[in-house]
C-alpha positions in Angstrom: 80.5 -21.4 -9.2 81.7 -24.6 -7.6 85.2 -25.7 -8.9 85.4 -29.4 -9.7 88.8 -31.1 -10.2 89.3 -33.4 -13.1 89.6 -37.2 -12.5 92.7 -39.2 -13.3 90.5 -42.3 -14.2 93.5 -44.4 -15.3 95.2 -44.0 -11.9 91.9 -44.6 -10.0 91.2 -47.6 -12.2 94.2 -49.4 -10.7 92.7 -49.2 -7.2 91.8 -52.5 -5.6 88.4 -51.2 -4.6 87.7 -50.5 -8.3 88.6 -54.0 -9.2 86.3 -55.4 -6.5 83.5 -53.1 -7.6 83.8 -54.1 -11.3 83.8 -57.8 -10.5 80.7 -57.4 -8.3 78.9 -55.3 -10.9 79.6 -57.9 -13.6 78.2 -60.6 -11.4 75.1 -58.6 -10.7 74.5 -58.0 -14.4 75.0 -61.7 -15.2 77.5 -60.8 -17.9 74.6 -59.6 -20.1 76.9 -57.1 -21.9 76.7 -53.4 -22.2 73.8 -51.7 -20.3 72.7 -48.1 -19.7 72.6 -46.9 -16.1 70.9 -44.0 -14.3 73.0 -43.2 -11.3 71.1 -41.6 -8.4 73.5 -38.8 -7.4 72.7 -36.5 -4.5 76.2 -35.0 -4.3 77.0 -36.6 -1.0 80.1 -38.7 -0.4 78.4 -42.1 -1.1 76.9 -41.1 -4.4 80.0 -39.4 -5.5 82.0 -42.5 -4.8 79.5 -44.4 -6.9 79.9 -41.9 -9.8 83.7 -42.1 -9.6 83.6 -45.9 -9.6 81.5 -45.9 -12.7 83.8 -43.3 -14.4 86.8 -45.5 -13.5 85.3 -48.7 -15.0 84.0 -46.9 -18.1 86.8 -48.3 -20.2 85.8 -51.9 -19.1 82.9 -51.9 -21.5 80.1 -52.2 -18.9 78.0 -49.6 -20.6 76.9 -46.0 -20.6 75.6 -44.0 -17.7 73.8 -40.7 -16.9 73.2 -38.8 -13.6 69.7 -38.5 -12.1 69.3 -35.9 -9.3 66.2 -35.2 -7.3 66.0 -31.9 -5.5 63.7 -32.5 -2.5 63.6 -28.8 -1.5 63.5 -29.9 2.1 66.6 -27.9 3.0 67.4 -24.3 2.3 70.7 -25.3 0.6 69.2 -28.0 -1.6 69.7 -25.8 -4.7 73.4 -25.7 -3.9 73.5 -29.5 -4.0 71.7 -29.4 -7.4 74.2 -26.9 -8.7 77.1 -29.0 -7.5 75.8 -32.1 -9.3 75.2 -30.2 -12.5 78.7 -28.8 -12.5 80.1 -32.3 -11.8 78.2 -33.6 -14.8 79.5 -30.9 -17.0 83.1 -31.2 -15.9 83.1 -35.0 -16.0 81.1 -35.2 -19.3 78.1 -37.1 -17.9 74.6 -36.0 -18.9 72.5 -34.8 -15.9 68.7 -35.2 -15.5 67.0 -33.1 -12.7 63.6 -33.4 -11.1 62.1 -31.3 -8.3 59.8 -32.4 -5.4 57.2 -30.1 -3.9 57.1 -30.4 0.0 53.7 -28.6 0.1 52.3 -31.9 -1.3 53.1 -33.8 1.9 49.8 -34.7 3.5 49.0 -34.2 7.1 50.4 -37.0 9.3 52.5 -38.3 6.4 56.1 -39.2 7.1 58.4 -36.8 5.4 61.0 -39.5 5.0 58.6 -41.9 3.4 57.2 -39.2 1.2 60.7 -38.3 0.0 61.7 -41.9 -0.6 58.5 -42.8 -2.6 58.6 -39.7 -4.8 62.4 -39.9 -5.3 62.1 -43.4 -6.7 59.1 -42.3 -8.8 61.1 -39.6 -10.4 64.2 -41.8 -10.8 62.0 -44.3 -12.8 60.7 -41.4 -14.9 64.3 -40.2 -15.6 65.5 -43.7 -16.4 62.6 -44.1 -18.9 63.3 -40.7 -20.5 67.1 -41.4 -20.8 66.7 -44.9 -22.1 68.4 -46.5 -19.1 68.0 -50.2 -18.2 69.0 -49.7 -14.5 68.6 -47.3 -11.7 71.8 -47.4 -9.5 71.9 -46.1 -5.9 74.8 -45.6 -3.6 73.5 -47.7 -0.6 76.5 -49.4 1.1 77.0 -51.9 3.8 76.5 -49.5 6.7 73.1 -48.5 5.1 72.2 -52.2 5.1 72.9 -52.5 8.8 70.9 -49.3 9.5 68.0 -50.8 7.5 68.1 -54.1 9.4 68.2 -52.3 12.8 65.3 -50.0 11.7 63.3 -53.1 10.6 63.9 -54.7 14.0 62.7 -51.6 15.7 59.6 -51.6 13.5 58.8 -55.3 14.2 59.0 -56.3 10.5 59.9 -59.9 11.3 62.1 -62.3 9.4 61.5 -60.5 6.1 62.9 -57.3 7.5 66.1 -59.1 8.5 66.8 -59.7 4.8 67.5 -55.9 4.5 67.8 -54.3 1.0 68.2 -56.4 -2.1 71.4 -55.9 -4.1 69.2 -56.2 -7.2 65.4 -55.5 -7.0 63.6 -55.2 -10.3 65.5 -52.6 -12.3 67.2 -51.1 -9.2 70.9 -52.0 -8.5 72.7 -51.4 -5.2 76.3 -52.4 -6.2 77.9 -50.8 -3.1 76.2 -53.0 -0.5 79.3 -55.3 -0.1 81.4 -52.2 0.8 81.5 -50.4 4.2 81.4 -46.7 4.8 85.0 -47.0 5.8 85.9 -48.5 2.4 84.2 -45.7 0.6 85.6 -42.9 2.8 89.1 -44.3 2.2 88.5 -44.3 -1.6 87.2 -40.7 -1.5 90.2 -39.6 0.6 92.8 -41.3 -1.6 91.7 -39.4 -4.7 90.3 -36.2 -3.2 86.9 -36.9 -4.7 84.6 -33.8 -4.2 81.3 -34.0 -2.4 78.8 -31.9 -0.5 77.8 -32.4 3.1 74.2 -32.7 4.3 74.1 -31.2 7.8 70.8 -33.0 8.6 72.8 -36.3 8.7 74.0 -35.2 12.1 70.5 -34.7 13.5 70.1 -37.6 15.9 66.4 -36.8 16.5 65.9 -38.6 13.2 65.8 -42.4 14.0 68.1 -43.5 11.2 70.7 -40.8 12.0 70.6 -41.9 15.7 71.3 -45.5 14.7 74.1 -44.4 12.3 75.8 -42.0 14.6 75.1 -43.4 18.1 74.9 -47.1 17.5 76.8 -48.4 14.4 79.7 -46.0 14.8 80.7 -47.2 18.3 79.8 -50.8 17.4 82.1 -50.8 14.3 85.0 -49.5 16.4 84.7 -52.5 18.6 84.2 -55.0 15.8 86.0 -53.8 12.6 84.5 -56.7 10.6 80.9 -55.8 11.6 79.7 -54.8 8.2 81.0 -57.8 6.4 79.5 -60.0 9.1 76.2 -58.3 8.8 76.3 -58.6 5.0 76.9 -62.4 5.3 74.0 -62.8 7.8 71.7 -60.7 5.7 72.5 -62.9 2.7 71.4 -65.9 4.7 68.1 -64.3 5.7 67.6 -63.3 2.1 68.0 -66.9 1.0 65.4 -68.0 3.5 63.1 -65.2 2.4 63.5 -66.2 -1.3 62.8 -69.8 -0.4 59.6 -68.9 1.5 58.4 -66.7 -1.3 59.3 -69.3 -3.9 56.6 -71.5 -2.4 54.2 -68.5 -1.9 54.6 -67.8 -5.6 53.6 -71.4 -6.4 50.5 -71.0 -4.3 49.6 -67.9 -6.1 50.2 -69.4 -9.6 47.9 -72.3 -8.8 45.1 -70.6 -6.9 44.8 -66.9 -7.8 42.5 -65.5 -10.6 43.2 -62.0 -12.0 39.9 -60.4 -12.9 39.2 -57.3 -15.0 40.5 -53.8 -14.0 42.8 -54.6 -11.1 40.7 -57.2 -9.2 42.3 -60.3 -7.8 40.4 -63.3 -6.5 41.5 -66.3 -4.4 39.4 -69.0 -3.0 39.5 -69.4 0.8 39.7 -73.2 0.6 43.0 -73.0 -1.3 44.8 -71.2 1.6 42.8 -71.9 4.7 45.0 -74.8 5.8 48.2 -72.9 5.4 49.9 -71.3 8.4 48.5 -67.8 9.0 51.9 -66.2 8.3 52.0 -67.9 4.8 48.5 -66.6 4.1 49.7 -63.1 5.0 52.7 -63.5 2.7 50.3 -64.3 -0.1 48.5 -61.0 0.3 51.8 -59.2 0.8 52.9 -60.5 -2.6 49.7 -59.8 -4.4 49.8 -56.1 -3.2 53.4 -55.7 -4.2 54.5 -54.8 -0.7 57.1 -57.4 0.2 59.4 -56.1 2.9 57.1 -53.1 3.7 55.0 -54.7 6.4 55.4 -54.1 10.1 54.2 -56.1 13.1 50.9 -54.3 13.3 50.2 -55.0 9.6 50.6 -58.8 10.2 48.5 -58.6 13.5 45.6 -56.8 11.8 45.6 -59.1 8.8 45.7 -62.2 11.0 42.7 -60.9 13.1 40.8 -60.1 9.9 41.4 -63.6 8.4 40.4 -65.4 11.6 37.2 -63.3 12.1 35.8 -64.5 8.7 33.0 -61.9 8.8 31.5 -61.8 5.3 31.3 -58.4 3.6 34.0 -56.7 5.7 37.0 -55.0 4.1 40.6 -54.2 5.2 42.9 -51.5 3.8 46.2 -52.8 2.5 49.5 -51.2 1.4 49.7 -49.2 -1.8 46.0 -48.5 -2.0 44.8 -52.1 -2.1 41.7 -53.2 -0.3 40.9 -56.8 0.8 37.3 -58.1 0.9 36.0 -61.1 2.8 33.3 -62.5 0.4 31.8 -65.8 1.5 34.1 -68.4 -0.1 36.6 -66.0 -1.7 39.0 -63.3 -0.8 39.0 -60.4 -3.3 41.6 -57.7 -3.7 41.2 -54.5 -5.6 43.3 -51.5 -6.3 41.4 -48.4 -5.2 41.1 -45.7 -7.8 39.5 -42.3 -7.9 36.4 -42.0 -10.1 37.0 -39.5 -12.8 33.4 -39.0 -13.8 30.0 -38.9 -12.0 28.0 -39.5 -15.1 28.5 -39.7 -18.9 26.0 -39.1 -21.7 25.8 -41.8 -24.4 24.1 -41.6 -27.8 23.5 -44.0 -30.7 26.8 -44.7 -32.5 28.9 -43.9 -29.4 31.6 -46.0 -27.9 32.5 -44.6 -24.5 34.5 -45.6 -21.4 33.0 -45.3 -18.0 34.2 -47.0 -14.8 35.7 -50.4 -15.5 34.0 -50.9 -18.8 33.5 -49.6 -22.4 29.9 -49.1 -23.5 28.5 -49.0 -27.0 25.0 -48.1 -28.4 23.8 -48.9 -31.9 20.4 -48.6 -33.6 19.4 -51.9 -35.3 18.0 -51.9 -38.8 16.0 -55.1 -38.1 14.0 -55.2 -34.9 15.5 -57.9 -32.6 14.2 -58.9 -29.2 16.6 -61.3 -27.6 20.3 -61.8 -26.8 21.8 -64.5 -24.6 24.8 -62.3 -23.7 24.3 -60.6 -20.3 26.6 -57.7 -21.5 24.4 -57.1 -24.6 20.8 -55.9 -24.3 18.1 -55.1 -26.8 15.7 -52.2 -26.0 12.6 -50.6 -27.6 14.1 -47.5 -29.1 10.8 -45.6 -29.4 10.5 -45.7 -25.6 13.7 -43.7 -25.0 14.6 -41.9 -28.3 13.5 -38.5 -27.1 15.2 -38.8 -23.7 18.8 -38.1 -22.6 20.7 -41.2 -21.7 23.4 -41.2 -19.0 25.7 -43.8 -17.5 26.3 -43.3 -13.8 27.1 -45.2 -10.6 24.1 -46.4 -8.7 23.1 -44.5 -5.5 21.3 -45.4 -2.3 17.5 -45.2 -2.9 17.7 -46.0 -6.7 14.8 -48.2 -7.8 13.8 -49.9 -11.1 11.4 -52.7 -12.2 13.6 -55.7 -13.2 12.5 -57.3 -16.4 10.0 -60.0 -15.7 9.1 -58.9 -12.2 6.0 -57.1 -10.9 6.7 -53.9 -9.0 9.8 -51.9 -8.3 12.9 -53.0 -6.4 15.8 -51.1 -4.9 19.0 -51.6 -6.9 20.8 -52.4 -3.6 18.4 -55.3 -2.9 18.6 -56.5 -6.5 22.4 -56.7 -6.3 22.3 -58.5 -2.9 19.7 -61.0 -4.2 22.0 -61.7 -7.1 24.9 -62.3 -4.7 27.1 -59.5 -6.1 30.2 -58.9 -4.0 30.7 -55.6 -2.3 33.5 -54.4 -4.6 31.4 -55.1 -7.7 28.4 -53.4 -6.0 30.6 -50.3 -5.4 31.5 -50.3 -9.1 28.0 -51.1 -10.5 26.9 -48.7 -13.3 23.4 -48.0 -14.4 21.9 -46.4 -17.5 19.2 -43.8 -17.1 16.8 -42.2 -19.5 16.3 -38.8 -18.0 16.0 -39.8 -14.4 14.6 -43.3 -14.9 16.8 -46.4 -14.6 16.5 -48.5 -17.8 19.5 -50.8 -17.4 21.5 -52.1 -14.4 24.5 -52.7 -16.7 25.5 -56.3 -17.2 22.6 -57.4 -15.1 19.0 -56.6 -16.1 17.0 -54.0 -18.1 13.9 -52.3 -16.9 10.5 -53.7 -17.7 9.4 -50.4 -19.3 11.9 -50.6 -22.2 11.5 -54.3 -23.2 10.8 -55.2 -26.8 7.2 -56.1 -27.6 5.2 -57.1 -30.7 4.5 -53.4 -31.2 8.2 -52.4 -31.2 9.1 -50.7 -34.5 12.9 -50.1 -33.9 15.3 -51.5 -31.4 18.6 -50.3 -30.0 21.5 -52.5 -28.9 23.4 -51.7 -25.7 26.8 -53.4 -25.2 29.3 -53.5 -22.3 33.0 -54.5 -23.0 35.6 -55.3 -20.4 
């Protein structure tokens, strides 16, 4: 088993780096008092420096902390890293939470690095919730910041990419960003802090490793103050980005409408006169993908906005889809449909698609309701038939109440100017195979209440 030396935290706490770290951490926390932190610890030198720093400032009343470790299972020796972290936690009296990734879940043509990053943060958030932590803390330092900026330049991310990583983003803290790799290596060396090496860090076929080993290393030797200079420059770009997004947020607050079940609507007239890049920033903000766009993302969106072809859609980041709908832009989060159809009976309240549906027999026959989400039907016409909610299909027909002859559901929706997203989500109610209600729109002529109706049934749709 790995042998882990004990820490002389009192001695380490007197180190100037610890004092700088504590001051920076307290500024980040806005002196809000004691917090609870989940430290993302891989076992590598950077994360072990982070853990040691937290151990050293533990007596400064900054709060409690636990270790979160994600085993990616991308290397044959990843279990050794996990064992090392678990032993460190035991010897240094820090609770350890472990999660495992499954590389077989990586989809074809999916970036392994992107898959690992997305799922690592997903599990870190889960562990933070389970351990009652307020913050997720990572060991990213100043050299990582420079790598990120250079990677963003290579990916044509524009001015937003030059802002690099945020020191504080949501509930994620990166308190080591003001420190260089040289600072941390010196700290590790002074106190013989144990760590494990990841051999893949030397593989320069990986773009980030190439930048780290072939570009930044030589550059830093020529310019010892490189990292501090980059941090200062990144800070300026971040200020500009924050200023830009301040005004973008004001545009959103005044012009965006949040519809039911993840739909977002914005009138074209409210943003048409804005610079195209600002329009793009609006959509970037609404899809929670700030800092994740590359040049081709902007280029495609600009072309889409300028084409103004009604009814067309564009895939966005994080599963969002943008629809051009006459006078409005509509965004929706794409979700998989869990059911193809669902039976409903009197007395039921069921959830299907984006709505909840109810069915109740009425004691007194009624014939009319002004609410489009409530319909009254002749119960005798359908009481011996099975009733199912389902999504409409191509070729579906019904006879809209008040009209002569049948009409395709698709034509009915078009005639009522229903946008494409709403059309996709449109639910119908069938009696056996016959459509009796295009939900929220119109019932079929065959089930209308007449003077001969003896009993009625009320159908309701709730958002």
